[in-house]
Structures are given as structure tokens and as C-alpha cells.
C-alpha positions in Angstrom: 0.0 0.0 0.0 2.9 2.4 0.8 4.4 1.7 -2.6 1.0 2.3 -4.3 0.6 5.7 -2.5 4.0 6.8 -3.9 3.3 5.6 -7.4 1.7 7.7 -10.2 -2.0 6.8 -10.4 -1.4 4.4 -7.5 -0.1 1.9 -10.0 3.2 0.4 -9.0 5.6 0.8 -11.9 9.3 1.5 -12.7 9.5 4.2 -10.0 9.2 1.4 -7.4 10.2 -1.8 -9.1 12.9 -3.1 -11.4 10.5 -5.6 -12.9 8.0 -8.0 -11.2 10.3 -8.9 -8.2 13.1 -6.5 -7.3 12.4 -3.1 -5.7 14.2 0.0 -6.9 15.9 2.2 -4.2 12.6 4.2 -3.9 10.8 0.9 -3.4 13.1 -0.1 -0.6 12.5 3.3 1.1 8.7 2.8 0.8 9.0 -0.7 2.3 11.3 0.4 5.1 9.0 3.4 6.0 6.0 1.1 6.0 7.6 -1.3 8.6 8.9 1.6 10.7 5.5 3.4 10.8 3.8 0.1 11.8 6.3 -0.4 14.6 5.8 3.1 15.9 2.1 2.7 15.9 2.2 -0.3 18.3 2.7 0.4 22.0 5.0 0.6 23.7 6.7 2.6 21.0 10.2 3.7 21.7 11.1 7.3 21.5 11.5 7.7 17.7 14.7 9.1 16.4 13.3 10.1 13.0 15.5 10.8 10.0 14.0 12.8 7.2 13.8 11.1 3.8 16.1 13.7 2.3 18.8 13.0 4.8 18.2 9.2 4.5 18.6 9.4 0.7 21.7 11.6 1.0 23.3 9.3 3.5 22.4 6.1 1.6 25.5 3.9 1.0 24.4 3.2 -2.6 27.6 4.6 -4.3 27.7 5.9 -7.9 29.6 2.8 -9.0 27.1 0.4 -7.3 24.2 2.3 -8.8 25.6 2.0 -12.3 26.3 -1.7 -11.9 22.7 -2.1 -10.8 21.5 -0.4 -14.0 23.8 -2.6 -16.1 22.4 -5.7 -14.4 18.9 -4.6 -15.1 19.7 -4.1 -18.8 21.2 -7.6 -18.8 18.2 -9.1 -17.0 15.7 -7.5 -19.4 17.6 -8.4 -22.5 16.2 -11.9 -22.6 13.0 -13.8 -22.1 10.5 -13.0 -20.5 11.2 -9.4 -21.4 12.2 -10.3 -25.0 10.8 -13.1 -27.3 12.1 -16.6 -26.5 15.4 -17.4 -28.2 16.4 -13.8 -28.7 18.8 -11.5 -26.8 18.6 -7.8 -27.0 22.1 -6.2 -27.2 22.7 -4.0 -24.1 26.5 -3.7 -23.7 26.7 -1.9 -27.0 24.6 0.9 -25.6 26.9 1.7 -22.6 28.7 4.9 -23.1 31.7 5.3 -20.8 32.0 9.1 -20.4 33.6 9.4 -17.0 36.1 7.5 -14.8 33.2 6.3 -12.6 31.5 4.8 -15.7 34.7 3.0 -16.5 35.1 1.6 -13.0 31.5 0.4 -13.0 31.9 -1.2 -16.4 35.0 -3.2 -15.3 33.2 -4.3 -12.1 30.1 -5.4 -14.0 32.3 -7.4 -16.4 34.2 -8.8 -13.3 37.6 -7.5 -14.4 38.0 -6.1 -10.8 36.6 -7.1 -7.4 34.0 -5.0 -5.6 36.6 -4.0 -3.0 39.0 -2.8 -5.8 36.3 -0.9 -7.6 35.0 0.7 -4.4 38.5 1.9 -3.4 39.2 3.1 -6.9 36.1 5.3 -6.8 36.9 6.5 -3.3 40.4 7.7 -4.4 38.9 9.3 -7.5 36.6 11.3 -5.2 39.5 12.2 -2.9 41.4 13.6 -5.9 38.4 15.5 -7.1 37.9 17.1 -3.6 34.4 15.4 -3.3 34.7 14.6 0.4 31.1 13.6 0.8 31.2 11.0 -2.0 34.6 9.8 -0.7 32.9 9.3 2.7 30.0 7.4 1.1 32.5 5.0 -0.5 34.4 4.5 2.7 31.2 3.8 4.7 30.1 1.3 2.1 33.4 -0.5 2.5 33.0 -0.5 6.3 29.5 -1.9 5.9 30.6 -4.6 3.5 33.7 -5.6 5.5 32.8 -4.8 9.1 35.8 -6.6 10.6 38.4 -4.9 8.5 39.9 -1.6 9.7 40.5 0.0 6.3 36.9 1.3 5.7 36.8 2.9 9.1 40.2 4.5 8.6 39.1 5.9 5.3 35.8 7.1 6.8 37.8 8.9 9.6 39.9 10.6 7.0 36.8 11.8 5.1 35.1 13.1 8.2 38.3 15.1 9.0 38.2 16.6 5.5 34.6 17.6 6.2 35.5 19.1 9.5 33.4 16.6 11.4 36.0 15.7 14.0 33.8 14.0 16.6 32.6 11.5 14.0 36.1 11.1 12.7 37.3 10.1 16.2 34.5 7.5 16.4 35.5 5.9 13.2 39.3 5.9 14.1 38.4 4.2 17.4 36.3 1.7 15.5 39.4 1.0 13.3 41.6 0.5 16.3 39.1 -1.9 17.8 39.7 -4.1 14.8 43.5 -3.6 14.5 46.0 -1.4 16.2 47.7 0.9 13.8 50.2 3.8 14.0 48.0 6.0 11.8 44.9 5.3 13.7 46.5 6.5 17.0 48.2 9.4 15.3 44.9 10.7 13.9 43.1 10.5 17.3 46.0 12.4 18.8 45.9 15.0 16.0 42.1 15.5 16.5 42.7 16.1 20.2 45.4 18.7 19.3 43.0 20.4 16.8 40.4 20.6 19.5 42.7 22.0 22.1 42.9 18.9 24.3 46.7 18.9 24.3 47.3 16.7 27.3 44.9 14.0 26.0 46.8 14.0 22.7 50.1 12.8 24.3 49.2 9.2 24.9 47.8 8.3 21.5 50.7 10.0 19.8 53.2 8.1 21.9 51.3 4.8 21.1 51.5 5.7 17.4 55.3 5.9 17.6 55.5 2.6 19.6 53.8 0.9 16.6 55.9 2.8 14.0 58.9 4.8 15.1 59.3 6.1 11.6 55.9 7.9 11.6 57.3 11.4 11.0 53.9 13.2 11.2 53.1 11.5 14.6 56.5 12.5 15.9 56.1 16.1 14.8 52.7 16.3 16.4 54.1 14.8 19.6 56.8 17.5 19.6 54.2 20.2 19.3 52.1 18.7 22.1 55.1 18.3 24.4 56.0 22.0 23.8 52.5 23.1 24.6 52.5 21.2 27.8 55.8 22.7 29.0 58.0 19.6 28.3 60.4 21.7 26.3 63.5 19.4 26.4 61.4 16.4 25.3 59.9 18.6 22.5 63.3 19.6 21.3 64.4 16.0 21.2 61.4 14.9 19.2 61.8 17.8 16.7 65.4 17.1 16.2 64.6 13.4 15.5 62.1 14.7 12.9 64.8 16.7 11.2 67.2 13.8 11.1 64.5 11.8 9.2 63.4 14.8 7.0 66.1 17.5 7.0 63.8 20.0 5.2 60.9 19.7 7.5 59.7 23.3 7.9 57.4 22.7 10.8 60.1 21.1 12.9 62.6 23.9 12.1 60.1 26.5 13.1 59.3 24.7 16.3 63.0 24.4 17.2 63.4 28.1 16.6 60.7 28.9 19.1 62.1 26.6 21.8 64.7 27.8 24.4 68.3 26.5 23.8 69.1 23.0 25.1 70.4 22.9 28.6 74.2 22.4 28.7 75.5 19.0 29.5 76.9 18.7 33.0 80.4 17.4 33.0 
């Protein structure tokens, strides 16, 4: 009934269904809303945390590549009986025009030249290069949903949230990544978020843990040097900044930090 109400003339057609069996995204939204409304109408109903349909559609994890592959599969499905006469096959691949990198990624995934994980990561990196942080986030969250026990999707989502300035959500996803596997970058990013928010003392521990896992993480060491300086641990800050310069002699941030620190205390003979 919900699907009929959303269909032109109350006749369920292509807006709601692919064919006789599979719903379109709009059809899935109608079905989900019908169940949700029914649950809320039956006491005792929990306090509803309603999400508007516009936000739900915007936050949907149906990525552009997955959407295109779905369209290609529909073309494949409807190219033969019972949608075409028995014994005939309507050509469909010939009609696919690959105008964009996303089109090409979707085509290769549809033809099984790449795995879903490879295609999803390729589109995420494309969106990162294009500066489309929202679409990059969508691809990262789709990976986290598909592979919930792997840390890579959570790390990528954390990075996208940082680019969007949504630091609280970024920390949540970095912590989710660390729950699955300890990584130097995960701890470094949590420490960096604390620094950005002004929680300097709280930043020290995750930055140190980052370096325990990877002593060569220059960014983590530089951030730690800054945090040590801000908490008055000046000699320790100098030592860390000097270590950064040994690894990257041209590191401007470390040079500037050293220039602001008081001279090292003379060695007692």
C-alpha cells in the first residue's frame, strides 16, 4: 500500500520496481518506511529518532559505481525472455557509453575485471582527488558496511570526516578501526584530533602509542613534539623535533618549532 501511494496513479511501476520482483531504491525506502511506521504505531513505542527522507537518501550507501552496476544488471536481465521473445537476446552492452572514470570503474566491475573492493577503493580515491569529500565518505562507509571486521573502511571514513570538519565523527571511526587492528596512523589521527580541538594533554598518549607501533611515523613525531612543547615539556619537545629533522632535513614545521624553543640545557660534566 505504501508503494501504491507513492506511485503515479497508484499503479506500482518502474519508479518502485525493477520488474516484477526486485524493488528500486525508492521501493526499498517505501517498504522500510511502512515497517517503521507500523512499529511506531504499536505500544509501547520507543522514542522515535526520526531521520528525514532527504537525509536518508543523501546518507544512503548506494555509491555511484554500485548504482551504475545495478543499472547494467537490469539491462542484462531485461535483454532476454520473458522481457524479449524466447530465443532472442537484445544487445545491451553496445549501448553503454563510458564518459567518466566512474563509468569505466562500473563497467569493469560489471564485467568482473575487478573485485568489488578494488572498484570501491578506486572510486573513493577518485573522489578524494576531485575534492568530493562527501562522495569519498560514502564509498568509505560502504566498505565498512561490506567488511565490518576490516579496519580499512573505518580509517578511510575517519579521513573523510576530518576533511569535512566533522572531528567527533572522525574520532568515532578511528576508534572503531583501532578496535579491529592497532595501527600507528589510527592512534596518530586520534592524537591529532585532540590537538586540533585543544585537548593537548589528552593527545600525548595516542601520539606516543602511534610511535610505539611505528617509530618512523614522522607526522606523529612532529605532532608529539608540538604537544610536548604546549604542555611545557620543552627538552622532550626539542628531542622529538630534532629526530624529525634527522629523518626529514627540510621539515619546515620542525625547524620553526625548534626556533621557538629555548636553547638546550648544557650537558653537566
